[in-house]
N, C-alpha and C positions, 0 to 999 in steps of 0.2 A: 372291623381291621383288630379289633380286641380279640376278638374270638380266632378273628385268620394270624392274629402272631401265635396261639396256643396250636394252631392247627399244626403252622411253621412248627415247630418246635418237636412235635411229635412225628409230625414229618421226617426232622431230623435224627430224633433218635430211630429211628426205623432206618433209614441211611447209614448212620453210624455201626450201627447191626450187621445188616445187609452188605455191607461193603465187605466187611471185615471178614463174614463166615459164609456169605448167599443163603444165610438165614434170613425167613421174614419172622418179626419176634411180636407176634401177636398178645404178647402180657406186656406191650409198651404203653396202653392208654392206662394199665394200672399203676406203673411208673408215675403217672402224673396224678394218681389219685393218691398213694402214697406220699406224695411229695406236701399234697395239702391236709391229707387227714394227720401225718403225724407233727405235721409244723402247728396245727388248729388244736389236737390233742396236747402239745406240750405246751400254748401259752395259755391254754383254760385251766389244768389241772395241774402243771408242775409250774403253771404261772415264770415261764421265763422270759426272758425280753424277744422282741418279734426275732428281729436279728441273728439270734443266737439258735430259735427253734427254724427258722429257714435253713440253718447251716446244718442242724443236726437233722433234719428230714432229709435233704438232700442226699448226704454223706450216708445215713442208713439206705437209702433207695440207691445208692450205688450197690453197698455192699450186699443187696437184694440182687440187685443184676449180676453181680460178681457169683454170689451163690448160684444164682438159676443157670449160668455161662459154665456150670462146672459141672453141674447134670445133664446139661446137653455134650461134655466133651466128646465122650465116647460114643454117642450116637453123629457125630460129626465126623468119624473118621471113617465108618460103614455103613450108617444111617440112608433111607430113602429121606427124601426131601418131606413129601409125606408125613413121616414121623416126627421128623424135626418141628412140623406144623402143628403137630396134635401134641406132642410136649408144653410148646410157648401156651398151645390152648387152656391147655388144663392147669399151667402155670397162672394165667390168667384166673380161671375159676377160683383157684386154691386161693391166689390176693386175694381176692373177692370176699371168699367167703371169710378169710383170717378176718379179715377188714369188720365184717359186720359185725362178728360173733368178739372184736375184741370193743370195739366203741359205736356198736349201735348201729342204727339204720336212722338214725335223726341227724338232718344235718348240722354240720360244727361250722360257727363264724370265727375267721379268722382278721382280725383288725385289719385294717388297712393299712398300707403303709405311709401314707401321708397323710391318717385323719379320714373321715367323709367329705371334705370338700368338692366342689363341681368347678369348673372354668367355662368360660365362655368363648368358641371360636365360631366366628362367622357365623354367630347368631345360636347355634347348638350349643347346649351344656354339656359338658363331659364330666365323668366322674378322674379327679387324677388319677388314681390307681389304673385306669385305662393309661395312662402316658406311662406308669410304672412297667405294665406290660411290653406298650412298644419300647420303652427306653433298655429295658432287660434282655429282650427278644434281642434288639440292634446288640450289644455289648457281648451277649453270648455268643451270638454269630460272629462280630471280629476275633473274639479269642478261641474259638476252635478253628479260625481258617488259620491264625497266627501258629495254634497247636500245631495244625498237619501240616504246615509250609514248615516253620524253623525250630521244632522239638525231633529229637532223637527219634520218640515212642510214636509221634503225628506221623513220622515220616516211616516208618516201620509199618505202623497200620495202611498208611499209605498203599507198601509196596506189598504186603496181604492181599488189598484188594484188586491193585494191579495183576497181579501172575504171583498164587501161593506157593505154586511148587519152587518158584524162580526165587523167593522169599526165603523160603528153605534152603536153599543153595546158599545162600549169603549168609547164611545163621542167624536167620531171626527167626523165635521160636511162635509157633503159627499159634499155637495152643493158648501162650499168654495171652499173646493180641487179642483172641478171641473173647477171653475172659474180659481182659481190660475194655473192647469193646461195648461188651452190656454193662459192663460197672460205668462206660462214660454215657451210654443213651439212657441208664436210671439216674443218673444223676439230671443228666438234659430232662428229661420229663419230669423229674420230681420240680425242677425248678418251674419249670410252667404251671404245674401243679398249685406249687404255692405264691407266684403272684395271680392266680386266676379265682384262687380261693376267697380273697376280701370282696368279688363281686358276686360269684356266682354259690358262696357257702363248700365247707367240705362233704362230701358224703360218699358211701363205700360203695357208690356204685356210679359216680362219674366218669371214674375212666373205659367207661365200657364203650358210651357214645364217643367220647375224645378218642381214643382210638382208634376208631373205626373211619370218624373225619380226619385223622390224622393220616391214618393207610390211605384212604381218598386222593390225600395231597402230595402223600408219597409216589403214586402210581400217576395221578395227573401230571408232578413234575420229572418222570422219570425214575423209576428205583433203583434208587443208589445216583441221583444225584442231587450234590449237596444243594448248591443251588436255586435248582430247578423248585425243589421241598418246600424252600421260603415261599418264593412268587406263588408256587401252585397253593399253598395254604393261606395267603394272602388273601389270593385270587377267590376261594372257595368263603373265607370267612363274608368277602362283601358281596359273590353272590347270593348267600342263603338270606343277607342281609336283604338285597334288593327284592330276593322271591318272596319274603317274609311280609315286606311295604307294599309289593304291587299285587302280589296274589294274592296269600293267605299263611298266616303263621305255621296253622296247620301241614303245611308241606315244607315249612323248614327244612327237618331232618331230609326229606327226602329229595333234596336236589343235590347234595353231596353223591347220594349211589346212584341217581339217574345221570349225571357227569361222567361217574366213575364208569358205569356202562357206556357210553356215548365213546369216552376215552377207551376202553378194552375192545370195542367193535371198530373204532375207526382209526387207531394210533395204541397198540399196546403197548407200544414201548414208552410211552408220555409224550407229551408236548415238545418237551425238552429233551428227549433221545435218553439213552445210555447212562452210564457209571459216571462221575467227575471225580473220585477218589477224594 
């Protein structure tokens, strides 16, 4: 469930961007990587406090998402979907390459939020950092729901998700909402990277597989369905762990993609249907 929570956060990032722009952002996994790497570098080299390093990492990833959206504004108006997908794939490769050049290939540690303690639950030993992962995921989901329901920006983004021409007619700047959606998606991904890094360590290529697994969760939950992505991410993490335990750990990464293929053949719209705004 710890890993499933990160898949859920990554799926939420896909959903935020897709609902507002109809673009599948394949650079979403790199935002997870940026959150982990920037926080780890700030703590290790600049000796910043852990909370401050995490906040800076989240803000920096949001800015990168905003800049990525700026490069997509012109293609969004006239480009074909395949063009937009290729741009996000290229952005993913670029970010991964820059991270390798700046910070190297070696994994970087990030201190656990509450130390390296463990707790015993029903006879099982659980890292306290895993509780942080669950808690941060739950709090972030609640905050996002409140944002979309009660804030003006959140409602404007929901309007773009429901009907972009209608949103334009009532005076909503859809280009601005698109850029904000990428910024928000980048920040959400960075939060996931920062909370999982103390467990897995930060690596320049960690976002590739997390992004693909998050995409699988988004498809499983119904691309554009907010709550479906959360449930699907947690489910995917549990199924992976069960497959590794009962079958073989060598098939752990393949399980998500097998499930994705089954869903695409049997129910292309996902288990939980369409968009949820």
